[in-house]
Structures are given as C-alpha cells and as structure tokens.
N, C-alpha and C positions, 0 to 999 in steps of 0.2 A: 504494500500500500504506500502511495506517495503522500507525503505530508503537504498541508496547504502552504501557500506561498509565504505567509507570515512566519513560518518555521523553517524556511530555507534561505540560504544566502542568495541574494539577488543582485545582479549588476546594477550600477547606477543608471537610472532611466533619464537620459539627456534628451531634451526637446528644444525646439526653436519656436519662437512666437512669430506671428505674421499679422501685421495691421495694415489696413488700407483705408484711406479716407481723404476728404478735402483738407486743405491746409488748416489743421485744427489749432486752436489756441493751445499753448503749452499745458494749461491745466487739464484740458480734455485728453491730450496725449498721455499725460501722467496718470489720469484715471483709467484709461484703457490699458496701459501697461501694468498698472497696479492690479487690475482685474485678472490679467493673464498670470501675474506672479502669484496672486492669491489662489487661483485655481491649481497651479502647479504645486504650491506648498501643500494644499489640502490633499492632493492626490499623489504626493511623494515623488514628484517629477522635478528634475533639475533643469530650470530654464536657463539655457546657456546664452541666448541672445534673442533680441526682438528685432526683426526686419520690419521697417516701416516704409510703405510706399504711398506716395501722394498721388491723387487722381491726376494731377497735372503732369506727372512723370509718365508720359505716353510711351517711352521706349522700353518699359518693362525691365529695366536694369536691376531693380531691387529684387524682383522675382527670379531673374537669372542668377543673381548672387546667392539667393536661397538655394536654388537647384544645384549650383556648384558646391555649396557647403554640404548639401545632403549627399552628394556623390563622394566627397572626400571624408566626411565625418561619420556617416551612417548612424544618425541618431535614432532614438526610439520613435519620435514623432514630431509633427508640426502642430502647434496649438493655435487655434483661431477663436475669436469670440463668437463668430458665426461664419458660415460659408460666404456671406456677403463680402467679407474682407478679401476674398480672392478676386472680386470684380463682378461685372455683370454676368448673368447666368451662363451665357455661352463661354465666356472667358473663364469663369469659375469652374465650369465642368472640365474644360481642357487643363486648367492648372491643377485641379484635384487629381485628375488622371496622371499627370506628370509626377506629382508627389508620390502617389501610391505605387506607380510603376517603378519608382526608385527603391521600393521596399520599405518606405517610411509610412507610419500610420498618420492619418489625418484626424485630428481631435478637435471637434467643434464644441466649445463650452456651452453654447445655447443651441 
C-alpha cells in the first residue's frame, strides 16, 4: 500500500505566474500579484516569478519569454487568476495548448 502524499517526500513544486491586462495602476498590479502569491502559499507551491504582459504589448514577447522559461526550467505549472489572463478566447486557447504541450500544468485560480 502506498502512503498518501503528506507522508512522502515530495519535490518542491515550482510554478510561474502569468498576468495580462491594461496598463494597470501599480496598486492593482500589486493586488493581482498578491492574489497569485496567496494562492501558491495556500497550496504549497513555490512561485518563482510572475510574467506580466500588457495588452499594449502586441508582439507577445512576454508570453514567448514564459515559453522559453518553461522549456528550460520544466516547472510544475503556470498559475493564472483566470484563463482571461492568457488573452482573448482564440489566443487563450492557443496559449493554453502551448503551455500544456510543454508538459506544464495550467492552474487557473478562479
């Protein structure tokens, strides 16, 4: 019989956060980042970094940086406040597929 996880040694579960939105006031950005951090702490996840993409950044360089990081670091997952943070529906579906194809879990808080 295998013991439950709480009784086994488990590797550190490293995740990256991803936020996307209009150029938000710094207070709003801090609140969004705090929500990601609180979720990770509650679920014993180590939040290594939060990637923040602004809607005005049309080139997708922030998402490309996230994908490059996923390919080299192989974290447990990417944490989002909601799938809306990946972009409009068609973009979000494509980005979600790219994240999961890399072998990384996609974790939506809401």
